[in-house]
C-alpha positions in Angstrom: 29.8 -36.2 25.4 30.5 -34.2 22.3 29.4 -36.0 19.2 31.4 -36.2 15.9 28.5 -34.4 14.2 28.5 -31.7 16.8 32.3 -31.2 16.4 31.9 -30.9 12.7 29.1 -28.4 13.0 31.1 -26.3 15.5 34.1 -26.3 13.1 32.0 -25.0 10.2 30.6 -22.3 12.4 34.0 -21.3 13.7 35.4 -21.1 10.1 32.5 -18.9 9.0 33.0 -16.6 12.0 36.7 -16.4 11.5 36.4 -15.4 7.8 33.9 -12.6 8.7 35.7 -11.3 11.8 39.1 -11.1 10.0 37.6 -8.3 7.9 36.1 -6.4 10.8 37.5 -3.8 13.2 36.7 -3.0 16.8 33.9 -0.5 17.4 30.7 0.2 19.4 27.9 -2.4 19.5 25.0 -0.6 21.1 26.6 1.6 23.8 29.4 -0.9 24.6 32.8 -1.1 23.0 33.3 -4.4 21.2 36.8 -5.7 20.5 37.9 -7.9 17.6 40.7 -9.9 19.2 44.0 -10.8 17.6 46.8 -13.3 18.1 45.7 -16.6 19.6 42.3 -15.1 20.0 42.0 -14.1 16.3 38.4 -14.5 15.0 36.8 -14.1 18.4 35.0 -10.9 19.4 34.8 -9.7 23.0 33.2 -7.2 25.4 35.6 -6.4 28.2 36.4 -3.9 30.8 39.7 -2.2 31.9 42.1 -4.1 34.2 41.9 -1.4 36.9 39.0 -2.6 39.1 39.6 -3.2 42.8 40.2 -6.9 42.4 42.6 -6.6 39.5 44.5 -3.9 41.4 44.7 -6.0 44.6 46.0 -9.1 42.7 48.5 -7.1 40.7 50.3 -6.3 43.9 50.7 -10.0 44.8 54.0 -11.3 43.5 52.8 -15.0 43.2 49.6 -14.1 41.5 49.3 -14.3 37.7 47.9 -10.8 37.8 51.3 -9.5 38.9 52.4 -9.9 35.3 49.1 -8.8 33.7 49.7 -8.5 29.9 46.6 -6.3 29.6 47.7 -3.8 32.2 51.1 -3.6 30.7 49.8 -3.0 27.2 47.5 -0.2 28.3 50.5 1.9 28.8 50.7 2.5 25.1 47.0 2.0 24.2 45.5 5.0 25.8 42.5 5.3 23.5 41.7 1.6 23.8 42.0 1.9 27.6 39.5 4.8 27.5 37.0 2.5 25.7 37.4 -0.3 28.3 37.0 2.2 31.1 33.8 3.4 29.5 32.6 -0.2 29.4 33.4 -0.7 33.0 31.5 2.4 34.1 28.4 1.4 32.1 28.4 -2.2 33.1 29.1 -1.7 36.8 27.0 1.4 37.6 23.5 0.3 36.4 21.4 -2.4 34.8 21.4 -1.6 31.1 18.1 -1.7 29.2 17.5 -4.2 26.5 17.8 -1.5 23.9 21.3 -0.6 25.2 22.5 -4.2 25.2 24.5 -5.3 22.1 23.0 -7.5 19.4 25.5 -10.3 18.6 25.4 -12.6 15.6 28.6 -14.5 16.2 28.4 -18.2 17.1 31.2 -17.9 19.8 31.9 -14.8 21.8 34.0 -13.9 24.8 33.1 -11.8 27.9 36.1 -10.3 29.6 39.4 -10.5 27.8 41.2 -7.7 29.8 39.6 -7.0 33.1 37.2 -8.9 35.4 33.7 -8.7 36.8 33.7 -6.1 39.6 30.3 -6.4 41.1 26.8 -7.9 40.9 25.5 -5.2 38.5 28.1 -6.1 36.0 27.3 -9.9 36.4 23.6 -9.2 35.8 24.4 -7.2 32.7 26.6 -10.0 31.3 23.8 -12.5 32.0 21.3 -10.2 30.2 23.6 -9.9 27.2 23.6 -13.7 27.0 19.9 -14.0 27.3 19.3 -11.3 24.6 21.5 -13.3 22.2 20.4 -17.0 22.6 22.0 -18.1 19.4 25.5 -17.2 20.6 27.7 -19.3 22.9 29.4 -17.0 25.4 32.5 -17.9 27.4 33.0 -15.7 30.4 36.3 -15.6 32.2 36.4 -14.6 35.9 38.5 -15.0 39.0 35.5 -13.8 41.1 33.0 -16.7 41.1 31.4 -15.6 44.4 29.8 -12.7 42.6 28.1 -15.0 40.1 27.1 -17.5 42.8 24.8 -14.9 44.3 23.5 -13.7 40.9 22.9 -17.2 39.6 21.1 -18.1 42.8 18.6 -15.3 42.2 18.4 -15.0 38.4 19.7 -18.4 37.2 22.6 -19.0 34.9 22.0 -18.4 31.1 21.9 -21.7 29.2 24.3 -20.3 26.6 27.0 -19.1 29.0 30.2 -21.1 29.7 31.7 -20.0 33.0 35.5 -20.2 33.0 37.0 -20.0 36.4 40.5 -18.5 36.0 43.1 -19.7 38.5 44.7 -16.8 40.4 48.1 -18.4 40.9 50.6 -20.0 38.6 50.7 -23.8 38.9 47.8 -24.0 41.3 44.4 -25.1 40.0 41.5 -23.1 41.4 39.1 -25.0 43.6 35.6 -25.1 41.9 33.9 -27.2 44.6 31.9 -24.3 46.0 30.8 -23.2 42.6 28.8 -25.9 40.8 28.1 -23.6 37.8 31.8 -23.7 36.7 32.3 -25.3 33.3 36.0 -24.7 32.8 39.0 -24.2 35.1 41.8 -22.3 33.3 45.3 -22.5 34.8 48.6 -21.0 33.7 51.8 -22.9 34.4 55.4 -21.9 34.4 57.6 -23.9 32.0 59.8 -25.5 34.7 56.8 -26.6 36.8 55.0 -28.1 33.8 58.1 -30.0 32.6 59.0 -31.3 36.1 55.4 -32.4 36.9 54.4 -33.7 33.4 51.5 -31.3 33.2 49.4 -31.9 30.1 49.3 -28.5 28.3 46.1 -28.4 26.2 46.0 -24.7 25.3 48.3 -22.6 23.2 49.2 -24.6 20.1 46.0 -23.6 18.2 43.9 -20.5 17.9 40.9 -20.4 20.1 38.5 -20.3 17.2 40.0 -23.6 15.9 40.1 -25.2 19.4 36.8 -24.1 21.0 37.4 -26.2 24.2 36.3 -23.3 26.3 33.3 -22.5 24.2 31.9 -26.0 23.9 32.6 -27.2 27.4 29.0 -27.9 28.4 28.7 -30.3 25.6 30.9 -32.7 27.7 30.4 -34.3 31.1 31.9 -32.5 34.2 34.4 -29.7 34.4 37.1 -29.3 31.7 40.5 -28.3 32.9 42.5 -26.1 30.6 46.3 -25.7 31.0 48.4 -23.0 29.4 52.1 -22.2 29.6 53.0 -18.7 30.8 53.2 -16.6 27.6 56.7 -15.4 28.2 58.0 -19.0 28.5 56.0 -20.6 25.7 58.9 -20.9 23.2 61.2 -22.4 25.7 58.6 -24.9 26.9 57.6 -26.1 23.5 61.2 -26.4 22.4 62.0 -28.5 25.5 59.2 -31.0 24.8 59.9 -31.2 21.1 57.0 -29.2 19.7 57.6 -26.3 17.3 56.0 -23.0 18.5 53.4 -23.2 15.7 52.1 -26.4 17.4 53.6 -28.9 15.0 55.6 -31.7 16.5 59.2 -31.9 15.3 
C-alpha cells in the first residue's frame, strides 16, 4: 500500500512539476511533438497521436461507444496545426522503431502517453516502451483501449517498470474487463450522470487536477487494480449539483 511518506514525496514532486510546466509551451522533444496539457490535465506533459487511427475511426461510428463523442476529434476541427503535429507523431511512432537518439529525453516526474489518440500497432507500443526505458526517473501513465497490442509486446519485451497501464473502458457505464490482461494497473470508466446517480457509483475523478490527484500515476504503489470513475464531461455540472458538490470539487 502507498505510505504516508510516499504520498508526501509524490505531492512535493507534483508541485514542483506543476510550477515548471505552467511556464512552458508545447514543442518538439527530439523528433516527437510534446504537449503541455491544460484544464484538468494542467501541469502534465504528454506525447500523443491524432484520433484518426483505424480503431478510433471504427469506435467513433458506434453510438454507444465513448469515442462517438470524442472531444479530441471535435476539437481538431479548429486546431489544424495541432492536428498536423499529432499526425506527424502517429506517422513516426507507427511506421518504424525509433533510435535511442530520436526518443525524447524527459525530466518530469509524471508523464502521460496518449491524451488524444490511441496505440495503433505493435511498433507504436514498442516505441512507447522504449521511451519509458530511456527515462527511468519518470512515471508514465499510458491510456489505451487496445490492450491486446500490449499483451503481445509485453510477452516478448516485458513491461517497463515505470509504466502504469490504464485500460480505458470503451462504453459509458460499463467497466472494461481486465481479466485477460494481468499487466493492467488502472481501469478508467466514464459514466453518464443519470446512471451514476441511480446506481450510487463512486466518482473518484474530476474534482481535482490530475497533478494533485495522481491516482493514475501512482497506481502500482497499491495492491491490485485501481478503478477510476469519471462523469461524462458534458454532464459534470449537473451531476455535481445533484449530489451537493460544487463544480470546483468543494462540498456545499
